[in-house]
C-alpha positions in Angstrom: -9.8 8.8 -10.7 -11.7 7.6 -13.1 -9.0 6.6 -15.1 -7.5 5.0 -12.3 -11.1 2.8 -12.2 -10.8 1.8 -16.1 -7.1 0.6 -15.9 -8.1 -1.6 -12.6 -10.8 -2.9 -14.5 -8.7 -3.8 -18.1 -5.9 -5.3 -14.8 -9.2 -7.4 -13.7 -10.0 -8.4 -17.2 -6.7 -9.8 -17.9 -6.5 -11.6 -14.6 -10.1 -13.2 -15.2 -7.9 -14.3 -19.2 -5.1 -15.8 -17.8 -7.2 -18.0 -15.3 -9.1 -19.8 -17.7 -8.0 -23.3 -19.5 -7.9 -23.5 -22.8 -8.0 -27.3 -23.7 -5.8 -30.3 -22.8 -2.1 -30.4 -25.2 -2.6 -27.4 -25.8 0.2 -24.8 -22.7 -0.6 -21.5 -22.7 3.6 -19.9 -22.6 2.4 -16.5 -22.5 -1.1 -14.5 -22.7 -2.3 -11.1 -22.4 -2.8 -7.9 -23.7 -0.1 -6.0 -24.8 2.2 -7.2 -27.6 4.5 -5.9 -29.4 3.0 -7.3 -32.4 0.5 -4.6 -33.4 -0.7 -6.4 -36.6 -3.3 -9.6 -36.5 -0.8 -12.6 -37.2 -0.1 -16.0 -36.9 2.5 -18.2 -35.9 4.0 -21.6 -35.7 7.4 -22.5 -34.4 9.3 -25.9 -34.6 12.2 -25.1 -34.1 14.3 -23.0 -31.1 15.8 -20.0 -33.7 12.1 -19.4 -35.1 10.5 -19.1 -32.1 13.4 -16.3 -31.0 12.5 -14.6 -34.3 8.9 -14.7 -32.8 9.1 -14.2 -29.2 11.6 -10.7 -30.2 9.2 -9.3 -32.1 6.5 -9.6 -29.2 9.2 -9.1 -25.7 12.4 -8.0 -26.8 12.4 -7.0 -23.0 11.3 -10.2 -21.3 13.7 -13.7 -22.3 11.6 -16.4 -24.3 10.5 -18.7 -22.2 12.0 -22.4 -22.8 10.3 -24.9 -25.2 11.4 -28.9 -25.3 11.2 -28.7 -29.1 12.1 -32.1 -29.4 8.6 -33.0 -29.0 6.4 -29.5 -28.3 6.2 -26.8 -31.6 4.5 -23.0 -30.7 1.9 -21.7 -32.4 0.7 -18.6 -31.5 -1.8 -15.2 -32.4 -1.9 -11.7 -32.1 -5.4 -9.9 -32.8 -3.1 -6.8 -33.6 -3.3 -3.0 -32.5 -6.4 -2.0 -30.5 -8.3 1.6 -29.5 -9.5 0.0 -26.5 -9.4 -2.6 -23.2 -11.9 -5.0 -23.5 -10.1 -7.1 -26.8 -8.5 -10.5 -26.1 -7.5 -14.1 -28.2 -8.0 -17.6 -26.3 -6.3 -20.6 -28.2 -8.9 -23.2 -27.8 -7.6 -26.3 -29.3 -5.4 -27.8 -31.4 -6.7 -30.8 -33.3 -5.5 -32.6 -36.4 -7.7 -32.6 -39.0 -7.6 -33.8 -43.0 -4.1 -34.6 -42.8 -3.5 -31.0 -41.0 -3.2 -29.5 -37.3 -6.0 -27.3 -36.9 -5.4 -24.4 -34.1 -8.4 -23.1 -33.3 -8.8 -19.5 -31.6 -11.6 -17.3 -30.3 -11.6 -14.0 -30.3 -14.0 -11.9 -28.1 -14.4 -8.6 -28.2 -16.1 -5.9 -25.8 -20.0 -5.0 -26.3 -21.2 -0.7 -28.4 -22.1 -0.5 -24.8 -19.3 -1.4 -22.6 -17.3 0.0 -20.9 -13.4 0.3 -21.5 -10.4 1.6 -21.0 -9.0 3.9 -23.4 -5.9 2.7 -23.6 -4.3 0.7 -26.8 -4.2 -3.3 -26.5 -2.8 -5.9 -28.6 -4.0 -9.1 -27.2 -2.3 -12.1 -27.4 -1.7 -15.8 -27.1 1.1 -18.1 -27.6 1.0 -21.9 -26.4 2.9 -24.8 -26.8 1.2 -27.4 -29.1 2.5 -31.3 -29.2 5.1 -31.8 -32.1 4.3 -32.9 -35.5 5.1 -31.9 -39.0 1.9 -31.6 -40.1 0.5 -28.1 -42.4 -0.9 -26.0 -39.3 -3.7 -23.7 -40.2 -5.8 -21.9 -38.0 -9.2 -21.1 -37.0 -11.5 -19.0 -35.4 -14.0 -19.8 -34.2 
């Protein structure tokens, strides 16, 4: 019974995360708690082939969503494997600064007294932003 309640809480938290809206210019492609990429990683894809490689590592069971690479590129943040529920990552903005595209993201972790599901998670956020040839830098807020 306790496990079922913990799983229900985890699913509710995931639904709330999906409902949050990042800033203008950041279009969520996929976001959630279970990626096959278990290590901390940030990635950029300027082409369909680069995106296909990232997507295959992330979720080989599902076809990659469509992205218009003539107008967009893909940025992704993978938080890596975490020991419980309650962790999340969100890309909050992508802005040009000092000749670079700065992708700002935020990580959330459960408080030390939080009741969390005892399940391995791998939080991630994959988003499309406006196409640019400028270098991309990730910045954790």
